[in-house]
N, C-alpha and C positions, 0 to 999 in steps of 0.2 A: 441474515439481513439485518437483524437487530444489532449485531456486533459491528457491522459495517457502518450503520448509522451512528453508533456511539463513538466511532473513530472519526466522525465528521467527514465521511466520504459521501459525496453527492451522487446518488444513483438515479436522479430524475430521468435521465435519458439513457439509462443502462438496461440492457436486456440480458436475461439469464436463460438461454435456450436449452432445450433438452434434445439430445441426439436422436432419441426415438421419434421425435416429431419431424425429423428431416430425413427419413429413410429414402423417400422419393428423390430428393435432391442428391443424396449420396449415390444412389443407383445411377442417376443421370450423369454424374461426373465420371463414374467408373466406365459407363458405356462410351462416353467421349474418349477416354483414354484407350479403351479397347479399339475403337474405330481408327484412331490415328497411329496405332501400333506401339503405344507406350505401355501396354499392359497385356498380359497373357494368362491363360487358364491352365492350371495343373490339377492334380488329383484332389488337393485339399482346399483350393480356392483360386482367386484371381490375384495376380501379383503385378506390381509396377516394375518395369524393366529399367533399372537405374543406368544401364549402359546407353539408353536412348536420351539421357539428360546429361549433356557433356559437362555441365558445371556442378554436378552432384557433389556435395560435401564442401562447397566453397564457403558457406557460412561457418565461421569459426576456424577455417583452415583445416578441416578434417580430411585426413588421408584415407581414401576409401579402402586401401589395402590394409590399413591398420585397424579398421573397424572389427571388433571382436564379435563375429557372428555367434549366436547362441547365448548371448548375455541375458536375453529375456526368454527366448524360446529355443526348442531343440532344432538342430540343423535339418534342413530340408534339401535332400540331394536333387530334387527336381527343379529347384530354382536355377535360373540362368546365371545369376551373380549372387555372391554372398550377401550383398547389401540390398537386394531386392526385398520389398516389403509387401505385406498383405493389404489389398484393397477390400477384398471380400473373402470371408472364410466360410467354407461349407459346414453345415451342421454335422456333427459326429453322432451317429445313432447310438453309440455306446455311452455318450454323455448327454445328460438331460439339461437342456437350457431353457430358461424361462422366456427368453426373447429371441425369436428368429423370424425371418421374413422370406417371402418368395422373391426371386430375382431372375433375370434372363439366363443366369448361369447356374442356378440351383438354389435351394433353400439354405439360408445361412444368415450371417450378420456382418456388418461393415467393420473394417479395421479402424482403430482409434485415430489414426492419422487422417483417414478419409472423413471422419466426423467433423474435424476442425475446419478443414478446407471447404467442405460443402456448406456448413453452417455460416462461416464467415462470408462466403460468396453470396448466400441467400440474404443475409442481413446487412452486409456492409459493402457489397459490390465485389468486383473482380480484382481490385487493387486496394491495399490497406496502406495508410500512411505510417501507423505505428503498430507494432506487434510486441507484446511483452511475454515474459515467461522466465522460468528459472534457468540457471546456467546448465543444469543437467539435461535440458531439452535441446541444447544446441547440436550435439553430434548426430542424433538420430531423428527425433520427432520433428524438429523444425526444418532440418534438411529434407525430410520426407514431405513435409507440407509444401515447401518451396517447389520441389520437383513435380509433384502431382498438380499443384495449382497453376504453375507457369506453363506446364505442358498442356493442360486443359483450357486455360484462359488465354494463352498466347500473349501474355504481357507480364511485366514484373509484378511479383506478388506483394512485396513489402518494401517501403522506402527506408524505414528505420526500425532496427531491432533493439529492444531494451531488455537485457537479461540481468536479473538480479542474482547476487551471490547469496549463499546460505546464511542463515542466522543460527549461530551456535548458542547453547545454553550452558553457562559455566564451563566454557571451553570444550563442550562436547556437542556433537550433532544432535539436534532435537529429534526425539522419536518416542513412540509408545513403548517400544521394546526395551528401552533402558530407563523408562519411567521418568523422563524429564520433560515431557510434553506440557507446555504452559498455554492456557487459553485466557481469553479476556476476562472471564468471570473471576479467575484467580487474581488477576491484576486488580480488579475492582474490590474483591474481598479483602485485599491487603491495604485498602484505603487509598489506592492511587486512582487518579483520573485516567480514563482511556486516552485522553489527549496528551497525557504525560508520556504514554507509550508512543503515540504519534510523534511527539517532540523528539523522543529518543531515536526513532527511526530516521528522522530528518537530519540528525547530527552525524550520520554516517552515509557515505555515498552508496547508492544502491548496487553498484558493481563491486563493492568491497565487502568481504566477509565481516560480519558483525558478531560480537560476543555479548549476549544478554546476561546481565546479572541483576539481582534485586538492588544492589548498591548503585548500579548505573541508573536504574529506573528511579531510585530515590533522588539522585542528582538531577535528573530531568524533571521530576515532579517539583523539586524545589525551584529550579530555574523557571519553570512555567508559572508557578505561583507568584514568583517575583515579578515576572513580566505582567501578569494580570493585575498585580497589586499596583505597579507603577501606572499601568493604563487607567486604573480606577482612581487612584489617589492623586497622581500628579498630572494626569492628562484628561481630567474630567472637564474638558473645555469644548467649545464648538470646533468642529473640524475645519482646518484651513486648507491651503493649497498643498498638494503633494510636492515634496521636494524632488525636482527633476534629476538632480545629480545622483541622489540615493536611488531613485527609481531606475535610472539607467544602469547603475552598477548591479542592482538586484536582477534586472532582466538579463544582463550579461552572464551572471552566474547561473541562473535558472536555464538559460538557453544553451549553456555549455554542458550538455549531457546531464541536465538536472543536477547541478552541483549544489545540492541543498545544504551541505555543511557550511559552505561559504555564504550562502544566503542567510542562514541563521546567525552566523557570526556578524554579518553586516547589520542584521536587525539590532543586535546589541550595541554595535557601533553607533547606530542611530539613537538608541535610547540614551547613551552616554554623551551625545553630542550637544553641548550647551549652546552652540551657535544656531541650532534649529529651534524655532519657537514651538511652544507646546501645541499650538493649533496645527502647525505644519507637521510636527512630529506625530500627532494623533492620526492625521489624514494619511501620512506615509506608512505608518504601521498598519492601518486598515487596508491600504493598498497591497502591502506585502502579504497580509493575512488572507487576501482573496485567493492566494496561491498556496500558502503554507497551511491554512485551515486550522489554526490554533485557537479559534473561538473568540478572537477579539471583537468580531462583529456582533457578538451576542450582547444582550443587556448585561449591566453590572450584576444584576441579581442572578441571571442565568449562569454567569461565570462563577460566582460564589457557590451556587448550588452544585455545579458540575465538579468543581474542585474538592468540595467538602462532602460530597455524597449525601448520606442520610444522617449526618451529625445533627444533634439537637441543640437548638438555641437556648441560651440561659435567660430566665426571667430576671429582671432587675433585682428582685428581692433575694435571689440566690447567688448573686455575685459577691465574692469575698471582698472585704474592704481594701486590702492591699492591691488586689487586681483592679478594682474600680479606680483606684488612685492612678494606676498606670494608664488606664483607658482615658481618664480625664486629662492627664498630662499630654497624652498623644493627641487628643482632640484639640487641645490648646496649641500644640506645635503645628498641627495642620492648618489651623486658622491663621497662624502667623507665617504660613508657607515655609516652615522649617521642616522640609521633608526628610532631611537626613536624620534629625532627632526623632521624627515620627517613625521612620523605619527602625531605628534602634529600639524604640519603645514597643513597636509591634513584635520585634524579635524577642523581647523580654516576656511579652504576653504569651507568645507561642511556646517559649521555653517552659512555661507553667502549664502547658497542655491545652491552650485555648487559641482560637483564631478570632480576628475581629473583622467585621464587615461594616463598611461605611454606607449608610443609607440616608435618604432625605430626612428621616426622622432621627438621625443620630447613629452612633456606632452600636453594633449588636455583637455580643460574644457568642461563640459556638465552641462546644466541647469537642476537641479533636479525638 
């Protein structure tokens, strides 16, 4: 949960259900499927009969005959069809399980497909607008969800499926077994903002495989800092009216299968567009950020703290004279609204290992 918050994901209306808290709902769904003839009982459990669902495998264009039975479990000769899947598995006395429950068909536990359908129905209703997941869930798990949910609920299960492609690390599939698993703490420990990783994610379409490298994250971090710097230095004005033309383009991109790469590119077009007033530019960027979630709605102080982590601010007495000269020259440039020179001087300051924060009390240096 803490990592989710650091990535600026709003979980205010989000629920994180536990499958063990919905056993009754799962049993009820299986019972319905048994009554309508879509499920049958054999020696090791209760199974869904995929031949009773004529559109099975339609999601992703999966050919049922090409499904490789036994990819996850051993073949079961009692099954009516190779693609039939377990709704409820009976406990094996030879295997000790920590969790098992009574059911009308015997002591056991639900199949993992059953869990998802029963919990979503209990919490969100019999029909979902959007269902997400990885592309690896398309052939089996999500087709199984569709089959059992639509059979039991007698209505379309999901209107829109959003499947994300995999993220590779240094051109290799991320995983513990090969030792290239990266977590958010590592990102932070290297001095990057979690929002820099969020920015990096937004620059690739979610259906397109992405290749994570530290160099790519460095580029995203630099871009995000530049965006925040412009927002603080050049757009520190009262917000005006949102530019409707840019807003319409932004909504077009976002509504086109969440085309966030184009949305981010449009953001930079807006930043560079001198025909848009600073007041309108600020308002429009904040409007974009209500969807992108890059932290522009936070206070300037929060932005600085977020991007610079736990860096220590320098006392005036500890600032080298040559560095102070650059700070003074930059402050003078800002007062004259010569932001191009101010940016150049900031880059010189950063090249010496310091960042500069503009506050009401004047600029403050921080050791990077």
